[in-house]
PASEBA-1860 file (N, C-alpha, C; in nm, 3 decimals):
! residues 81
1> XXXXXXXX> 8.238/11.460/13.161/8.254/11.344/13.247/8.122/11.270/13.251 ~ 8.128/11.139/13.232/8.006/11.060/13.230/7.959/11.028/13.372 ~ 7.837/10.984/13.383/7.779/10.952/13.514/7.848/10.832/13.577 ~ 7.902/10.739/13.495/7.970/10.623/13.552/8.107/10.659/13.609 ~ 8.172/10.763/13.557/8.304/10.801/13.605/8.297/10.880/13.735 ~ 8.186/10.947/13.761/8.176/11.033/13.878/8.191/10.959/14.011 ~ 8.127/10.844/14.035/8.149/10.774/14.162/8.295/10.730/14.181 ~ 8.363/10.694/14.074/8.503/10.655/14.085/8.587/10.775/14.128
9> XXXXXXXX> 8.554/10.893/14.079/8.624/11.014/14.118/8.603/11.044/14.265 ~ 8.484/11.021/14.316/8.456/11.045/14.457/8.536/10.951/14.547 ~ 8.562/10.830/14.501/8.642/10.737/14.581/8.787/10.780/14.589 ~ 8.836/10.850/14.486/8.976/10.892/14.482/8.998/11.016/14.568 ~ 8.903/11.109/14.566/8.919/11.233/14.641/8.904/11.208/14.791 ~ 8.987/11.269/14.874/8.976/11.249/15.018/8.854/11.321/15.075 ~ 8.790/11.259/15.168/8.675/11.320/15.234/8.719/11.400/15.355 ~ 8.625/11.465/15.425/8.663/11.551/15.538/8.734/11.476/15.651
17> XXXXXXXX> 8.696/11.351/15.677/8.758/11.278/15.787/8.869/11.185/15.745 ~ 8.892/11.175/15.615/8.991/11.080/15.565/9.131/11.139/15.572 ~ 9.228/11.051/15.583/9.369/11.092/15.581/9.423/11.065/15.442 ~ 9.517/11.149/15.401/9.572/11.132/15.267/9.725/11.131/15.276 ~ 9.791/11.211/15.203/9.936/11.211/15.192/10.000/11.235/15.329 ~ 10.093/11.150/15.367/10.170/11.159/15.492/10.081/11.159/15.615 ~ 9.962/11.107/15.604/9.873/11.097/15.719/9.813/11.229/15.763 ~ 9.815/11.330/15.678/9.761/11.461/15.712/9.618/11.474/15.659
25> XXXXXXXX> 9.536/11.546/15.733/9.400/11.571/15.686/9.404/11.670/15.571 ~ 9.294/11.680/15.500/9.285/11.771/15.387/9.307/11.915/15.433 ~ 9.251/11.951/15.547/9.268/12.088/15.598/9.415/12.117/15.627 ~ 9.486/12.021/15.684/9.629/12.040/15.711/9.708/12.054/15.582 ~ 9.673/11.976/15.482/9.742/11.985/15.354/9.717/12.120/15.288 ~ 9.593/12.169/15.296/9.560/12.298/15.238/9.635/12.410/15.311 ~ 9.643/12.400/15.443/9.715/12.499/15.521/9.864/12.497/15.487 ~ 9.920/12.378/15.473/10.061/12.366/15.436/10.084/12.423/15.296
33> XXXXXXXX> 9.993/12.398/15.206/10.003/12.453/15.070/9.996/12.604/15.070 ~ 9.910/12.659/15.155/9.898/12.803/15.166/10.027/12.865/15.219 ~ 10.086/12.801/15.319/10.213/12.851/15.373/10.324/12.843/15.269 ~ 10.329/12.734/15.193/10.432/12.722/15.089/10.413/12.828/14.981 ~ 10.289/12.858/14.947/10.261/12.961/14.848/10.307/13.097/14.899 ~ 10.279/13.127/15.026/10.321/13.255/15.083/10.473/13.267/15.084 ~ 10.541/13.161/15.123/10.688/13.163/15.125/10.743/13.180/14.984 ~ 10.682/13.113/14.888/10.726/13.124/14.749/10.712/13.267/14.699
41> XXXXXXXX> 10.600/13.330/14.729/10.579/13.468/14.686/10.677/13.563/14.753 ~ 10.706/13.541/14.881/10.805/13.625/14.949/10.943/13.608/14.888 ~ 10.981/13.485/14.857/11.111/13.461/14.794/11.118/13.524/14.655 ~ 11.008/13.519/14.582/11.004/13.580/14.450/11.021/13.731/14.461 ~ 10.954/13.793/14.559/10.969/13.938/14.579/11.113/13.972/14.616 ~ 11.174/13.892/14.701/11.313/13.914/14.741/11.407/13.902/14.621 ~ 11.383/13.802/14.537/11.466/13.783/14.418/11.452/13.900/14.321 ~ 11.330/13.945/14.300/11.307/14.058/14.210/11.373/14.184/14.264
49> XXXXXXXX> 11.366/14.205/14.395/11.428/14.322/14.455/11.580/14.316/14.438 ~ 11.638/14.199/14.459/11.783/14.183/14.441/11.823/14.208/14.296 ~ 11.742/14.158/14.205/11.768/14.178/14.062/11.763/14.327/14.027 ~ 11.664/14.397/14.080/11.649/14.540/14.054/11.768/14.618/14.109 ~ 11.812/14.583/14.230/11.925/14.653/14.290/12.053/14.626/14.213 ~ 12.071/14.504/14.162/12.190/14.473/14.082/12.189/14.552/13.952 ~ 12.072/14.565/13.889/12.062/14.643/13.766/12.095/14.789/13.792 ~ 12.048/14.843/13.906/12.079/14.981/13.940/12.229/15.001/13.961
57> XXXXXXXX> 12.294/14.906/14.027/12.438/14.916/14.051/12.514/14.913/13.919 ~ 12.476/14.828/13.829/12.542/14.821/13.698/12.522/14.951/13.622 ~ 12.399/15.005/13.629/12.371/15.130/13.559/12.454/15.245/13.616 ~ 12.469/15.249/13.748/12.553/15.353/13.809/12.698/15.342/13.763 ~ 12.750/15.219/13.754/12.887/15.200/13.707/12.902/15.243/13.561 ~ 12.805/15.208/13.478/12.811/15.249/13.337/12.805/15.400/13.325 ~ 12.720/15.465/13.404/12.711/15.610/13.401/12.844/15.673/13.442 ~ 12.909/15.619/13.545/13.037/15.672/13.589/13.142/15.656/13.480
65> XXXXXXXX> 13.143/15.543/13.411/13.239/15.523/13.301/13.212/15.621/13.188 ~ 13.086/15.643/13.157/13.052/15.737/13.049/13.095/15.879/13.086 ~ 13.070/15.920/13.211/13.113/16.053/13.254/13.265/16.066/13.246 ~ 13.335/15.963/13.290/13.481/15.964/13.286/13.532/15.974/13.142 ~ 13.472/15.898/13.053/13.513/15.901/12.913/13.483/16.037/12.852 ~ 13.371/16.098/12.889/13.336/16.230/12.836/13.434/16.335/12.885 ~ 13.471/16.329/13.014/13.569/16.425/13.068/13.705/16.407/13.000 ~ 13.743/16.282/12.978/13.870/16.254/12.913/13.871/16.308/12.770
73> XXXXXXXX> 13.759/16.290/12.700/13.750/16.340/12.562/13.752/16.493/12.560 ~ 13.688/16.557/12.659/13.691/16.703/12.665/13.832/16.754/12.691 ~ 13.904/16.685/12.777/14.042/16.725/12.810/14.132/16.715/12.689 ~ 14.118/16.611/12.611/14.200/16.593/12.491/14.163/16.693/12.385 ~ 14.037/16.731/12.377/13.994/16.826/12.275/14.051/16.965/12.305 ~ 14.066/16.997/12.432/14.120/17.129/12.470/14.271/17.139/12.451 ~ 14.341/17.028/12.445/14.487/17.030/12.431/14.530/17.068/12.290 ~ 14.453/17.024/12.193/14.490/17.052/12.053/14.595/16.956/12.002
81> X> 14.631/16.964/11.872/14.729/16.872/11.814/14.870/16.898/11.851
END
């Protein structure tokens, strides 16, 4: 960044007493951003937990089907032709 561009950048960035988006101070915006980040991370953890539980349920169903098929095959093998 050149020396001539730096003052223009300072005019764009909000200062400590200046208001920016929706009339909120920079500190309020940062706090709101922090809260949104925390909520996002909580929702992500909830989604991952739900996904894990769904995978476990599917695996239990597949295991039950495999056990049933194995028992059925054992029963037919014992009957003979």
